[in-house]
VOSEMI-871431 format. One line per 4 residues: for each residue x, y, z of C-alpha. Coordinates in nm, 4 decimals. Example, Ala and Ser with C-alpha at 12.3 -4.5 7.8 and 13.67 -1.06 7.14 Angstrom:
BEGIN
1.2300:-0.4500:0.7800; 1.3670:-0.1060:0.7140 .
% end
This chain:
BEGIN
0.8492:0.0300:-0.9248; 0.7471:-0.0100:-0.5605; 0.9179:-0.2551:-0.3261; 0.8043:-0.3336:0.0300 .
1.0625:-0.3252:0.3091; 0.9025:-0.5288:0.5886; 1.0049:-0.5029:0.9526; 1.2613:-0.7677:1.0464 .
1.2005:-0.9503:1.3735; 1.4576:-1.1537:1.5612; 1.2171:-1.3960:1.7262; 1.5173:-1.5453:1.9059 .
1.8764:-1.4219:1.9089; 2.1684:-1.5981:2.0773; 2.5165:-1.4462:2.0848; 2.7516:-1.7406:2.0407 .
3.0983:-1.5885:2.0101; 3.3169:-1.3052:1.8924; 3.5667:-1.3087:1.6085; 3.9178:-1.1708:1.6352 .
3.8104:-0.8689:1.4273; 3.5469:-0.7787:1.6873; 3.2374:-0.8949:1.4986; 2.9948:-1.0961:1.7105 .
2.8643:-1.4365:1.6050; 2.4881:-1.4834:1.6217; 2.2345:-1.7619:1.5949; 1.8923:-1.6117:1.5274 .
1.5482:-1.7052:1.4015; 1.4535:-1.4153:1.1754; 1.1045:-1.3496:1.0442; 0.9234:-1.0513:0.8959 .
0.6082:-0.8642:0.9860; 0.3237:-0.7634:0.7577; 0.4149:-0.3982:0.8139; 0.7100:-0.1950:0.6991 .
0.8515:0.0818:0.4859; 0.8020:0.1200:0.1114; 1.0594:0.2105:-0.1509; 0.9799:0.3383:-0.5004 .
1.2400:0.3641:-0.7776; 1.2521:0.5662:-1.0953; 1.5287:0.6022:-1.3508; 1.7191:0.9252:-1.3181 .
2.0031:1.0920:-1.1309; 2.0806:0.9536:-0.7856; 1.8510:1.1190:-0.5333; 1.6568:1.0289:-0.2207 .
1.3331:1.1772:-0.0943; 1.1531:1.0625:0.2187; 0.8053:1.0917:0.3621; 0.6092:0.9061:0.6280 .
0.5752:0.9240:1.0065; 0.9501:0.8873:1.0714; 1.0827:1.0815:0.7723; 1.2543:1.3420:0.9886 .
1.4757:1.0718:1.1440; 1.6218:0.9618:0.8088; 1.9428:1.1165:0.6694; 1.9184:1.1925:0.2986 .
2.2887:1.2469:0.2296; 2.5353:0.9943:0.0897; 2.5461:0.8077:0.4207; 2.1946:0.6708:0.3639 .
2.1928:0.2954:0.3056; 1.9462:0.3237:0.0160; 2.1850:0.5430:-0.1828; 2.4806:0.3275:-0.0829 .
2.2936:0.0162:-0.2012; 2.2339:0.1721:-0.5436; 2.6007:0.2753:-0.5701; 2.7093:-0.0768:-0.4748 .
2.5186:-0.2033:-0.7794; 2.6677:0.0624:-1.0076; 2.3226:0.2125:-1.0609; 2.1749:0.5578:-1.0435 .
1.8117:0.5875:-0.9427; 1.5674:0.8340:-0.8001; 1.4579:0.6727:-0.4743; 1.1541:0.7635:-0.2675 .
1.1239:0.6109:0.0785; 0.8055:0.6056:0.2845; 0.9373:0.5627:0.6376; 0.6730:0.3900:0.8496 .
0.9151:0.2219:1.0926; 1.1092:0.3966:1.3697; 1.4819:0.4419:1.3119; 1.7511:0.2578:1.5128 .
1.4832:0.0342:1.6593; 1.6050:-0.3247:1.6184; 1.3687:-0.4182:1.3358; 1.6071:-0.3764:1.0440 .
1.4572:-0.0617:0.8960; 1.7682:0.0708:0.7228; 1.8791:-0.2726:0.6062; 1.5293:-0.3589:0.4848 .
1.5137:-0.0307:0.2912; 1.8526:-0.0942:0.1282; 1.7507:-0.4501:0.0417; 1.4316:-0.3189:-0.1181 .
1.6409:-0.0882:-0.3371; 1.8568:-0.3835:-0.4382; 1.5529:-0.5952:-0.5219; 1.4032:-0.3185:-0.7321 .
1.7253:-0.2573:-0.9223; 1.7773:-0.6319:-0.9722; 1.4305:-0.6505:-1.1278; 1.5437:-0.3827:-1.3721 .
1.8455:-0.5884:-1.4760; 2.1190:-0.4611:-1.2471; 2.3408:-0.7247:-1.0865; 2.3502:-0.7673:-0.7108 .
2.6865:-0.6862:-0.5508; 2.9146:-0.9824:-0.4844; 2.8978:-0.9206:-0.1095; 2.5718:-0.7502:-0.0052 .
2.6676:-0.7991:0.3608; 2.9443:-0.5407:0.3148; 2.6679:-0.2807:0.3551; 2.5349:-0.4430:0.6716 .
2.5031:-0.7846:0.8331; 2.1219:-0.7847:0.7981; 2.1207:-0.7103:0.4239; 2.1294:-1.0767:0.3064 .
1.8368:-1.1855:0.5231; 1.6430:-0.8704:0.4321; 1.6998:-0.9431:0.0623; 1.5211:-1.2736:0.1144 .
1.2601:-1.1328:0.3565; 1.1440:-1.4805:0.4489; 1.1759:-1.6780:0.7738; 1.5325:-1.8046:0.8027 .
1.7876:-1.9115:1.0595; 2.0710:-1.6589:1.0470; 2.4133:-1.7530:1.1811; 2.7708:-1.6294:1.1821 .
2.7804:-1.2548:1.1261; 2.4680:-1.2798:0.9115; 2.6172:-1.4556:0.6124; 2.4868:-1.8064:0.6864 .
2.1166:-1.8436:0.6108; 1.9323:-2.1730:0.6468; 1.5721:-2.2712:0.5802; 1.3397:-2.3380:0.8731 .
1.0021:-2.5117:0.9024; 0.7104:-2.2940:0.7880; 0.5950:-2.0327:1.0358; 0.2285:-1.9592:1.1073 .
0.0881:-1.6092:1.0591; 0.1037:-1.5232:1.4288; -0.0841:-1.2133:1.5515; 0.1637:-0.9609:1.6910 .
0.1865:-0.6297:1.8696; 0.5016:-0.4256:1.8085; 0.5991:-0.1480:2.0503; 0.8881:0.0926:2.0319 .
0.9172:0.3261:2.3327; 1.0439:0.6155:2.1245; 1.4086:0.5938:2.2287; 1.6561:0.5173:1.9484 .
1.9173:0.2630:2.0515; 2.2391:0.2217:1.8544; 2.3683:-0.1329:1.8180; 2.7377:-0.0949:1.9196 .
2.6680:0.0165:2.2802; 2.4360:-0.2817:2.3291; 2.7031:-0.5292:2.2220; 2.9573:-0.3450:2.4365 .
2.7298:-0.3914:2.7400; 2.7073:-0.7703:2.7008; 2.8142:-0.9643:3.0071; 2.8718:-1.2870:2.8097 .
2.9502:-1.3543:2.4447; 2.9858:-1.7339:2.4304; 2.6291:-1.8558:2.4789; 2.4905:-2.1815:2.3361 .
2.3199:-2.1609:1.9971; 1.9522:-2.2100:1.9248; 1.7969:-2.5520:1.9733; 1.7235:-2.7316:1.6479 .
1.4165:-2.5800:1.4797; 1.1234:-2.8012:1.5719; 0.7663:-2.6747:1.5356; 0.4609:-2.7529:1.3276 .
0.1993:-2.5013:1.4402; 0.1575:-2.1850:1.6472; 0.1540:-2.3655:1.9795; 0.4715:-2.5630:1.9165 .
0.6457:-2.2537:1.7788; 0.5642:-2.0542:2.0928; 0.6879:-2.3460:2.3049; 1.0113:-2.3539:2.1033 .
1.0595:-1.9778:2.1341; 1.0076:-1.9996:2.5101; 1.3210:-2.2169:2.5235; 1.5189:-1.9438:2.3503 .
1.6295:-1.5906:2.4383; 1.7435:-1.2600:2.3040; 2.0902:-1.2360:2.4580; 2.1003:-0.8630:2.3788 .
1.7870:-0.7896:2.5829; 1.9469:-0.7517:2.9306; 2.2212:-0.5283:2.7895; 1.9664:-0.3123:2.6079 .
1.7540:-0.2787:2.9222; 2.0598:-0.1596:3.1130; 2.0912:0.1241:2.8602; 1.7209:0.1956:2.8033 .
1.5281:0.0755:3.1116; 1.1876:0.1531:2.9587; 1.2298:-0.1629:2.7471; 1.1522:-0.3636:3.0603 .
0.8350:-0.1566:3.1056; 0.7294:-0.2345:2.7476; 0.7824:-0.6087:2.7983; 0.5887:-0.6042:3.1255 .
0.3042:-0.4140:2.9575; 0.2833:-0.6757:2.6808; 0.2750:-0.9525:2.9416; -0.0071:-0.7805:3.1305 .
-0.2000:-0.7355:2.8054; -0.2065:-1.1114:2.7532; 0.0893:-1.1791:2.5243; 0.1767:-1.5467:2.5031 .
0.5392:-1.4427:2.4691; 0.7021:-1.0979:2.4820; 1.0593:-1.0303:2.3706; 1.2819:-0.7558:2.2365 .
1.3826:-0.7743:1.8699; 1.7430:-0.7345:1.7592; 1.9382:-0.4824:1.9621; 1.6198:-0.2945:2.0557 .
1.4386:-0.1036:2.1561; 1.1351:-0.2442:1.9677; 0.9604:-0.5345:2.1416; 0.7026:-0.7795:2.0112 .
0.4244:-0.9712:2.1772; 0.2588:-1.2824:2.0328; -0.1171:-1.3036:2.0859; -0.3816:-1.5710:2.0419 .
-0.5872:-1.3906:1.7776; -0.5879:-1.0772:1.5599; -0.8695:-0.9347:1.7738; -0.6634:-0.9877:2.0903 .
-0.3641:-0.8184:1.9274; -0.5709:-0.5186:1.8173; -0.7265:-0.4841:2.1617; -0.3835:-0.5005:2.3241 .
-0.2414:-0.2413:2.0857; -0.5297:-0.0054:2.1675; -0.4789:-0.0601:2.5405; -0.1021:-0.0114:2.5204 .
-0.1033:0.3206:2.3384; 0.1208:0.5619:2.5304; 0.2506:0.9117:2.4527; 0.5764:0.8703:2.2636 .
0.5302:0.4970:2.2052; 0.4925:0.3511:1.8562; 0.2395:0.0720:1.8994; 0.0919:-0.1343:1.6160 .
-0.0988:-0.4611:1.5730; 0.0211:-0.6724:1.2822; 0.1079:-1.0340:1.2094; 0.4007:-1.2505:1.1146 .
0.4340:-1.2747:0.7372; 0.5293:-1.6404:0.6759; 0.6112:-1.6008:0.3046; 0.7765:-1.3261:0.0978 .
0.5907:-1.1308:-0.1662; 0.6625:-1.2138:-0.5322; 0.9835:-1.0570:-0.6570; 1.1951:-1.1164:-0.3492 .
1.5514:-1.2297:-0.4040; 1.6518:-1.5873:-0.3396; 1.9586:-1.6043:-0.1175; 2.0588:-1.9209:-0.3020 .
2.0433:-1.7998:-0.6634; 2.0490:-1.4225:-0.6492; 1.7439:-1.4284:-0.8774; 1.3838:-1.3314:-0.8255 .
1.1531:-1.5965:-0.6765 .
% end
């Protein structure tokens, strides 16, 4: 059984507070790209093998989220991960991989854990892998108007960026939430996104200044909107057409940069888990 693990994009991310236990409260529009990792599952003793362009960055011991996801469901499986996405890059790679394992095991009859978010705040939204508004610490997921299949360029400058230092570098943690979702086509969505922010972006740039260079390069290449995803360091640019995105990706190839043209995937593939029912859609 093969399950896709698409790249998660925080098209907008506002930090709206901080709980007493230290967890930050977010308000984010989350979508997924038509590119990602792939997970294959076979029955057998628990094991993890990895290939792909970023395989060397993936731990294969018991700390790996894929193995932890299987254990959380009381299952043993032989897992093979094709790692196409850079690690610690703000596009949910580890969470998306773990969610793919959960989806595959659920399709084989195993029950999802009562609290998937215990493995990571992005696990619930990655289980759904559809455009959603994510609030709280990731546990509150709400439907949004349909998103168009926007042409994108994704760039990671080749510098892993752990999430905790980015949150620690925040200058403010009590920002207003997102405006009410209100779009009906690509143009109105871009206009809506322009009214939003990624509140983690300035903090991430202070730690990894090349992020600002990536955003400026996307702007110069003609992106309608350029923004960092998640806690970084991957950035996305929205373009007018697939041809424009491909041309920009070719022009923005740099040594050490991961640069790819793709598009927003507005709907999940069959077999994704409904966050409402815990069953396959």
